[in-house]
Every structure is written in structure tokens, then in C-alpha cells.
N, C-alpha and C positions, 0 to 999 in steps of 0.2 A: 503493499500499499504506499510504496515511497512517493508516488505521483499525488495521491491524495494529501498526504503530509506536505508536499511542496507546495500544492494549491491553498491550503490553509495558512501556511507561513507567508505565502505571496499576498493573500488577502489582507493580513495583518499589516505587512509592509506597504500596502497600496491604500490602506485606510478604509477598506471595505467595512471593517469594524475594528474597535480597538483590541478585542480579545474574544475568544470563543472555545466551545468545546465540540467535539465531533465524536459521536459514538455510533458504530455500526456492528449490527449482529446479523448473522445468518444461521437459520435453522435453531435458534435459541443461543447459539454461541457467540459471544462478544468477540469480533475479530479485530477492532480498531476502536481506542478510547484514548483520545490525547486531549491536552489543553494547550492553548495558545494565547499570546500576548498579554493585555493588561486588563485587569478588572475595573481599575481606576486610573486614567490618565494623569489624574492631578496629584496623587500620591504616589503613582508608579507601582502599585499593588499589582502583583501578577495573578494571572488565572491560574488556579491549581484544581486538582482534582476534588477539592472541598468548595469550589466556587458555586455559590446558590444564584441562580438567575430568576428574574421576574419573567415569568412565562407568559404573561399578557393573554391573548386569546386561545391559548393552549388550555385555559381553564374550562373553555365550552366542552371540549370532548373527555378531558381528564378528570373533571370533578361534576359540572353541571349534568352533562349526559350520562355519565355512569350512575350519578344518583337517581336520575329518572329511570334508568334501566333496572335499578334494585327495587324501586317502588312498584314498577310493572311486574317485576318477578314475584313480588310478594302480593300482588293482587290488590295493591292500594291505588293504583293509577292505571289507566288505559290510554293508548295511542289516540284513539278516537274521541277521549273525553274532552268536553269543551271548558273554556277558562271560566266561564259563569257557573259552572257546577263545582268549581273549587274555590274561586275568589268572588264572593258574592258583590263586592265593591265594582265588579266589572260587569254585573248582570244587564244593566240599562245603557251599555255602551256598545259601538260597532264592533268591539273585541269580544263581545260575549260568545260568539259562534266560533272563534278560533280554537283549534284542536291542538293538543300537545304535539301531534306529528307536524303539524304546520309550523310550529315553532322550532322544532328539532331539524326541519328541512329548509327553514327560512322562506317559508311560502305563506307566512302570516298576513302579509299585506301591510306590516309596520315598516316605518322607515329604518335606514341602516343606523342612524346615529344622531343623537341630540345632545348638544352641550349643557346638560342639566346642571352641571357643577357650577356654572357661572352664577345663578341665583342661589343654589343650595349652600355654596360654601359660605356665604354670608349669615348663615342660621347657626344657632348652638349645636354642637355636635349631636347631642341627643335628639334633635327634631329632625335631622336631615333625611335619614331613611324613609319616615313617614312622609316627608315632603317630596321626595323623589318618587314614591309610589303614588302619591297624588298626581304627579306629572304623567306617570305611566297611565294612570286611570283616563286622564284627560287628552291624551296623544291619539291623534286622529289616525286613521289608515290612509295610505296613499295608494293602494290598489285593492282589488277584491281579494277576499280570503281564498287561498289555494290556487290562484291564477298566474301568480308571478314569483319567480325566485329572486330575492333580494337580500343579500346577507345582512343580518340586523342584530346589532348589541342588544337592542331594546326586547327583542324577542327572548333573549337569554335572561335578561333582567327579570321578565316575567316568570320565566321556568323556576329562578330561584324563589321568587315568591311562592309559586306552586309546591316546591319541594319542602319549603318552611311551613307552609300552611296544612300540607297532608302529614308530615312527619312530626311536627311539633318541635323540629330541631332547626338551628341555622345551618346553612350549607356548609360551612367549615367544620361544624362539629359533627354533622352527618356523615361526610366522606371520611373524615378521621376514623370515627368509631366503626363504621360499616365496611369501609374498603382499606384505608391506607393502614390502620393498626393491625387488622388481621392478617395483611399482607407483610406486616414488620417493614413498612416503608415509612422512614422517618424524614426523609428530605422532600417531601411535598405538603406544604402547608401554605396557609393564608397568614398574612401580618396583620392583625386586628388592631385598629387605632393606633398604629405606628409601633406597636409594642414588638418589636423584631427580637429575635433570639440573639442575645450579646455574643461576641466573639466569633462571629461567622464571617466568612469572606464573601460579601456579597458583590455582583457584578453592578457597579454604578450605572445609572441610565442618565436620564436628561438633567440639565440645569433648568428647573421648571420655571416658566416666565412669570407664572401667577402666584406659586407657592414661594418663589425667590430663594430656592435651595437646591443643592445637588441631591438627586433622589438616589439613596443608597440604603437599602432595606426598608425602603418606603414604596408603595405600590405607584407604577407610572401612570397608569389609566386614571383620567380625572374624575370620570363619573364613579369608579370604583373606590377611589380615595374618599370622595365625599360621603360615601356609603358606609365609611368606616374599615375599608379595605377587603371587604367580602362582598363580591358581586357574582351573578351567574354567568357574566361575559369575561371577566378578568379578575386578577387578584392573587392567583396561585402563584408560589415561588417553587422552585425545585431545582434538581440536579438531573443530568442526563441519565444517571444510573437508576433514579426513581422513575423518571418518565419511563425508562425502558422496562423496568420490572412491571409496570400497568400494562404497557402494550404487549410485552411477551406473554403475560397471563391471558389477555384477550386472544392473542393469536394462538395460544395453546388450546383455549377454550373453542375457539372457532374450528379447530382441527380435532375437538373431542379428546384433548389430552391434558385438560386443567390439572394444576397442581394445587390450587388454593380451594378450588370449587366454590367460588364466590358468585360467578355468574352462570347462568343456564346456557348450555351450548346452542340450542336453537334460537334464543333470544338474542345472543350475541350476533349469530348470522343474520338475524333480521335486520338488525342496526347496521351491519358492517356491509351488507350487499345493496347496491343500488338498483332499484327498480326502473323500468322504461318511462315510468310516469313521474319520476324525480330527477332533478339536476344533481342532488347531493344524497348522500346516505343520511341515516338518523344520526344527526349530532356531528358527523365527520364530513370533512371535505374529500373531494376526489380529484385525480388529475384533469386539468383543463384540457380540451382536444388539441389545442395548439399553445406552445409557450408555457407549459407548466412548470411550476418551481420545483418539481420532482425530475425534471429532465424527460428523456424520450425513452428510458430503458426499463421504467417500470411498468408492470402490467396494468394496462388501461382498465380492464375489467375488474380488476381484484385488488386495487390499491387504495388505500384510505390515508389521510393525515390531516394536518392543519397548520397554519401560520400563524405567529403572533407578532404583533406590531413593534415589539421591542427588539426583533430580529431572533426569534426562535421559531422552530419548526419541527415537525416529525412527519416521516412518510413510512408506511407499512405496506409492503407487497404480501399480500396474503396467500398467493400461489408460490412465490419463491422464497417465502419465509425471510424476507430481508426487512429490517428496521434500520433506518437513518435518523438519528437525532442531532440537530444542529441548534445549538444554543448559543447566541452572541448578544452583545449589547451594542447593536448598530446605531441605536439613539443617544449614545453617550459621545460627546456631550450634547447633541443636538439631533432631533428627529429629521433634519433636512437632509441627512446623509442616507441616499437610496440605493448606494452602490450594490446593496445585497440582492436586489431584485435580479441584476444579470449574474451574479455569482452562484445563486441556488441551483439554477439547473446545471451548470457547469460541474460544481462538486457532486452532485448527485449522478451525473452521466459518468465521471470518472470512478466514483465508488462501485458503481454496478460493473463497468468494464473491468476494473480490478478483481472484483470478486468472480466475475466470469472467467477470468485468466486463472484465478487460484483453484476454483472448482467449477466447471462448467455446469449452468443451471438448465 
């Protein structure tokens, strides 16, 4: 994997990102796991095997979607269940008939993003979550339910509310107790109200314009931050090893070889397979027909993944049993650095080429 290593070093030298981690596994075996560059350019702190990243939107598949999956598995929730049957506050709104399936596949008709934090950040901390949910209640649809695919943070904010309403627990506590702890995963967690675990090597993200601080051990996403750091669309922090542990369990479960027996195999298959009726799977992204960030060598019909705004991503080929996890802090010190868009397909193509030379798939 020398050429993969060289590409990562080149990316750091060309300021694609200050630092990063790349982990690759095939058939359950980690074949590449290295650290590069700086976690913090101001202090010179290096990225190490202990560096923790703000996973941003990887929260959607690795926390929110898995929580929904467990609630369905326990017969406490259904994919065709409507929001109004769970959250009474939405009963007399256009969102009443949105189903859980619509939220997971981003076909709810909701907009992609709203800067709720601008108003809410002015409120006392204890009032912010309720204030944000008032905005969710009043947020109008921008298209008919189930008719158009539009990636939506707002839909996953509603899913967090669903999880909380049904389980009686916050998203952070629910996934920790039901998924991460049983799997003995310590390095996937939310940082609640800036109470980060001390003495950890966090990859710094942005010099935040409105918070006027360097974000280090604080959630980057503005809306997640004003909600106290826990949200359905963002807020999760973690290491590539912990992300891999979750993905490998899903992969094993998909192939009927689960080791932890947390998820039902048929249910996992229903979430990870894309039907002809939808552009995305349930809670996961799939490769774009052209120009996908996972390159051209992942199986188009059996690959799932997700990207995170901070410079994080994972792609998992269910057929070839390949997992590639790339965690970077490309938004450090500014989100204006978008070179990673060109780099992602290049590094994924090279990883697959190297794997095929090592052991033809």
C-alpha cells in the first residue's frame, strides 16, 4: 500500500487537509491504518492513533439510523409510521404524514438546511432545544412528501426527536447503552454542552466566526452546538477504529455472520439495499452514478457510505467486503478549503487498485 501512503502524505503537503487517518479493511481484516499530519496547526499537535475526530454527518448512519433500526427491531417503531403518530405537536402541520422511511431516505419534502442557530444562540442554554423544535414544527415543506430526494439535516433532527419520544432517552444515551457499550466501543460519543473528555487528542476544526474560538473538542456543526452538542444530523465524535467496529458488525450481520448479535440480519439487509424506488438506502448514502467520492472501483449496486462536512467519510462495499474510512479535519482552520472533493475519489481508487494487486477480488 505504498502508493496509498504516498497519496496521503502528498495530500497533507498540498494542504488538502492538515492531518488525517486512513483505515482500510478487507474481509474483516485491517490491512492499512495510518496517521498523517497535524491535528492542530496552531500548536503543532500531530495526528496519532489516539486522535478523535468530529464525525459531523457520519452521525446520521452511525447513531441516528442505528437507533431507528433497533427501535424497529424491538417493534416499537415502523418504517411506514407517520410523524403525527409519534410527535403530537406535528399533527396539524404539513409534516404530519411524513413517514420514518421518508426521513431516512431524504424524501420527506423538507429543506436541506436552515441556520436555526442564529436566533437560538441568543437564548439561555436550557431553552435552546425546545426553541429549535418549535422551528422544526413551523418549518414548511418545499416539495411533496415522497416525491423528491433532497438530502436534509432537518429530517434527521426530527428523527432524533422520534427516538427520544419513543425510547424515553436522549440519542446520546440510547446509542451508548444499546449499541456502543454492548460492542465495547469507547471512542464513539457525543460531547454534551462542551463537556469533552479531558486529556484527549482532538483534531481541531474551524476558527468559528460567531463563537470566536478555535473548535477543539467542541462540535463544529452550528445547529448541533446550540442543541447542546447532541443532534440527529451531527455531533458524534470518534476514531476510525470505532467507526470500523460498527461497520464491520453491520457487514458481518449482512452476511449472516454477526459476532455481537445486536442487529437482525434481514433488517440490516433491508436498510443497506437500495430499491429501484429510492435514490438512497435507509440512512446511508450510495455512490453517485458519476463522480462519486468513492471513485469508480467500488461495486455500484452493493456499496453504502456517507460523508461528513468536517472532512470525514466511510465507504463499505458489501460484495467485495472492503471498508475504507477517511477521517480528516479539512475545515481547520477554515471551511473554505474544499480540495478534499477532488482527493476522495483518487484515494479510494488507489486503495482498491492496491487491494486487487494484493488479492484479486
